[in-house]
N, C-alpha and C positions, 0 to 999 in steps of 0.2 A: 649382704650383699657389696660387690665392691664397688666404686667410684669412678666413673668416665674420668679420664682426665683430662683437665683444664687449666685455664690462664686468665689473666686478669689483667689489664692495663687500664692507665688513665694518665692523666695531666701528669706533670712531673711533681709541681707541687700544687695541692687543693686548698681553699681557704673558704670557710662560708660562714656566716654571720653579719650581724648588722654593724657597717663601717668598715668592713674590710677593704671596699674600696679605695681607703686611704694607704692600702700596702704596694700599690701598683705602682706609684713615681718610686719610691725608692729601689725598690726591685729593677725597674727600667733602668735607674740611674747606674747602679751598678752592675749593668751587662751591656750596657751601649751609649755611644757618643750619640749616635743619629736615630732616630726613633720616629716612624710612621704609625701615626693615632689615626685610624678610619672611625668614623661616629656617625650614629644616628643627628640627625638635625634637631630633633626634640628632646635630647636629652641635656638635662642642664646640670648632670655629674660629669658629663663631658668637656664644658668649658672650663671647668675646674680643675680638670685634670689636665687641659691643654695649657692654662696659665702655670700649672707647678712645672708641667714638664718644661716649658720654657726657660725656667729660671735655671733650670740643670742640662738640658741636651738640646741641639739642633733638632726640630720638630718638622715633619711635613704634615700637614691637618689635611687630611679628604675628610668628604662625606660620603654616603651613600642613603640611600631610597629605595624602598621597596626589594623583592628578593632578586641575587645577583644574576646577571645574565651574561653570556658569556665575552660578548662585547663590549661590556662596562667594565669586567673583569680585567680584559685585554689593556682598554684606554690606561685603567689605573696601574697597570703594570708597567706599560710603558713612561708614564711619570715618576713612578716610584724607584725604578731604576736607574732614572738622569738622577734621582736624589742620593741612592746607595744606601737605604737604611741597615740597620743593624740588627733591628728587632721591628717587630709590629704590635700596636695594641687595638684589639677592635671592643670598643663598646659600644653596645645595643641588643637588639634582639640576635633571635636566630642567624636571619639573614645577614644582618652585620658582620656577626661572628663569621660564618660561613665564607661571605667574602672578606674578610682578614685572612683565613686558614688559606685560602687561593691565594691571594696576594702572598703571603710567607712561603707557599710553595714555589709559584711562579716565578717570583722575580728573580731566584740565582739559577732556575731551569732553563738548561742550554736549547730545549726543545720546541714547540708550539703545543699550546695546550691539548690538542687532539692526541698528542701521545697517551696522556694521563688520565682520558677522560674516559669511563666505564661506557659499555652500552654503544655510544656513537663513536666514540673513539677506540684507542688499541687497549686502555685498560691498564696502562705498564706503570711500575713503579718509578718515582719520582730518581734522576740520575741525580740529580744534587741535595746535600740536607737542607730542607726547605728553612728557614730564619725562623729565628724565636719570637713565640706569640704569647701573649697574654690575655687573654679573655674573659669580657666583664659584663654579663650577661644583664639587660635592664627590662625583662619580661621572664615570665614561669614558663616555658614551654617544651625546646628544644632540646634542652640537655646538650648543645652546641658546644660547650667550652671543656668537656668531657671527651669526646667524642674521635676519630682520627679520618674525618671526611668533609669535603665540602661540596656540598647539596647546589649547583647550577644549571641555570635554565639556557638551554640551547634552542635560541629561536629557528634556526632552521629547520632541526627536526622537530619540533614542537614538543620538545620531554625536559625532564628534569634527570640529573643523571650526578653520579658523585664523581669527585678528585680525591682519590683514598690513597692513604699511606699511612703506612704506623708512627712513622716518625713527625706525622701530623698533630699528635696530641698536643695542646698548648703548654709551653713551658711551665705558667702559672695559670691558675683559675681563679678567680674572684667572684665566688654568689653572695652577693650584699642584697639582702631583701628590702633594704630601703630603696634600692634605686627602681624597685618596683610598685612602690606607692603611688605614681603618677598616672598608671596607665589606664585609660580608657575601657568603660565596662565591653567595649565589642574586641579588643584585645585582649583583656581578659579570661572571655571568652573560649577564643578559636585559638589560644595559646594552652589555656589549663587545660582545653580536651586532648593538644597534644600532649600535653605531659601524660595526660591519664592513660591515652594511646599507647606513650611507648614507656608504661611499666606494667600495663596488659600484653602488651603483646611477646616484649623477650619472656615474660612469664609461662606464656600459655605454647611461644615456639617450640621447635623442635632441637633447639640447642642451647636450652635453657640449662643451668649450671648451679650448684648448691651456693655460690657467692651472686649468682643474679637472681636467685629466687629470694636469698634471705632481702636483697634490697627490695624486689617487686613486692613482697607477702606484707611488708611494712606500708611502702606507699600507696597501692590501689587503696585500700580504705582511708589513707592520710590524705591523698589527693581529691580523692570523690567528697570527702568531708570540705577541704577546704575552699575549692570550687564552687560547691552548693552555699558556701556562709562566705564567699567573695562578689557572689553574683545575686544572692538575694536580702543579705542581713549587712554588707559596705561594710564586713568585717577585716579592719587594715591588720590586725593581729596573723590572721590566716593566711597572710602573705608568706612568714618562715616556711609551713607548710607547704606551701603550693610551690615555693622556690626549691624546697626540698626533693618533692617528689620528681618537679623536674631534671634536678642533678640527678638520682637516681633513676630517672628514667635515661639520660646518656650514659651514666656509668652501663647500665644491664644493656643498652640496645649495641652496646658498643661492642659488649663483652660475649653477648650471646647472638642476637639476632632479632628481627621484627617480625613482618608477615605480611598479609593479603590486604591492611588498613593502607600500609605504605606502600605496596606494589601498587595500587588503586592511585594514591595519590600523586605518586611520580607523575603519571601519564595524564591524570585528569588536570593536575598544576602544569604540565605542561603546554596542555592544548589550552587550558583558560584564562592563566595567570592569576589564578583564584589563590588566598593567601593558604601556605600547607594546613595550617592547625584546623582553617573552618574543614577543610575537606577531609580531614582526617574526625575531622569529630562529627559530620555527619556520616561517612562510611562507621563508625566503630561498631554501635547496635548492628547491622545488619550483616555484618561479618563475623563479629559473635555466633548471630544465629545459625548462621551457614556453616561455619566450622562447628559448633555443636550439633546440629545436622549430621555432617558428613563424619564426624569423629565415631570411632569402631565404640559399641557399648563395651565399658570397662577401659578402657587405654586411661593412658594418664592425659592425654588431651583431652576428651572428657569429663574427667575428675576436674581438670585445671579449669577449663571454661565452665563449668558448673559453680567452679568456686567464685569464679570472677562474678558470675551474675547475681550470686548473693551478696556480694558486695555491695553491689551496684542497686541491687532491692532492698537492703539493710538502708540505704542512704534516700533513695528516692519514690520507694517503694514496690517498684516493679521495672523490670528492663524495658518494658513498653513505656512506662513512666517516665524512665529517664530519658529517652526519643522525645517524646512529649515535651518535656523540660528544656531540651536542647531546641528544640521547634519554636516552643515559645518564646526565648529568649533572641529569637533574630538569626539563627546560623543559618543561610542560604543552601538548597535543596542542591543537587546538583545540575539538575535544569534550570535552576536560578541564573547559574555560573556559566551558563552556554551548552550545558551534554547534552544532546537529543539521542531520543531511543533510536534513531539510526546510526549513532556513533559507538552504542553497547558492547556490539561485539568485536570491533577494531579496539576498543577499550580494553576489552578482557583476554585479547589474544596478548596487547603487548604489556598488560599484567605479568600475564606467564611468563617472558622473557626478563620482569625487573630483577635484580638483583637483591631485595626488599623480602620478595615474594619468597624465593627459596628456604626462607625457616617457617614458611607458617604449618601448624601444626599436622595439618592434613592436605593431601590433594586435592584441592576445589575441581570440579569437574566445570563446562563451559555455562550448564544450566545454573548451577551455583551462582556462580560468577554473574551471570545476565541475572539472575534475580535479588542480588546486594546491590544490583547500578539502580532498578525496577525499586527497590525498597527505601532509596538513598536521594 
């Protein structure tokens, strides 16, 4: 049987391993005289990075908190344009890296951000090449260091949407598991479930290809085991596996696609401001069950979903046991995030319009989507 043609793209250079954060400053200094550093407030490694950068370059130090929204991004774009950076370095969780990607895209852009945003804007490609970006994740969840989009909250529309361009892949991605060691358990759980979702959805989605399959088949059992150990055994050595799962998820989703979990998550996150990983985690099992029910017998989708459920059962006993484990560790339900039953129909409608949903392995009907929300 012939293989359907596919492509594979990622960061210009990717480095994985403990201690690789030390490579950021030599790279930045070789590339730029003026660097913009965007960082989380609580990341100790960012202070060391800032100190080292200042020995060699002019640096604009900006801090980011929470998931990026359009007003906050635009405010930082204006500050940065006055500084005229040659390069952006983003160190923090996936939200900080998305914020950094948005800055890299919009600082040199000649038009308003709405020209480039999907769903709520025109969804046009960037008119001008983005600034080079160094992405350094400090959580293991989004894989944003190897994707070509920035997820931004649009308060006026109550939606999270993407600014997407093939040139938004970071010039350098440094994945250093040591940077995750100080993650609190609540962040570990939410980001870990996001990472697991992002290797499951590309594996079962309609655009899967042999390279993303290889990544996901390795990462699904690896990530389930790592998250289990990190939450229940406090096993610091499991961070290597969790960080690798997150990285593989970013590689896979960027080159295959996602599905209904992320379709829902963008809509619910936009309405509630809830953490993306927590929303994905609470939806994962209900969406898997809905897809399994809707997939035709003997289809590739049915087979792949069954394999995923088997991996979950091997680690947690049963798919339902996994959902109970998630709840027992404190992940909120969507109703606890503020989603009422009266909102379900409009959320289901908006989910079907989302870009992430388009690669879902089956076409879920309104009844399926409403049942997912009821079970989440």
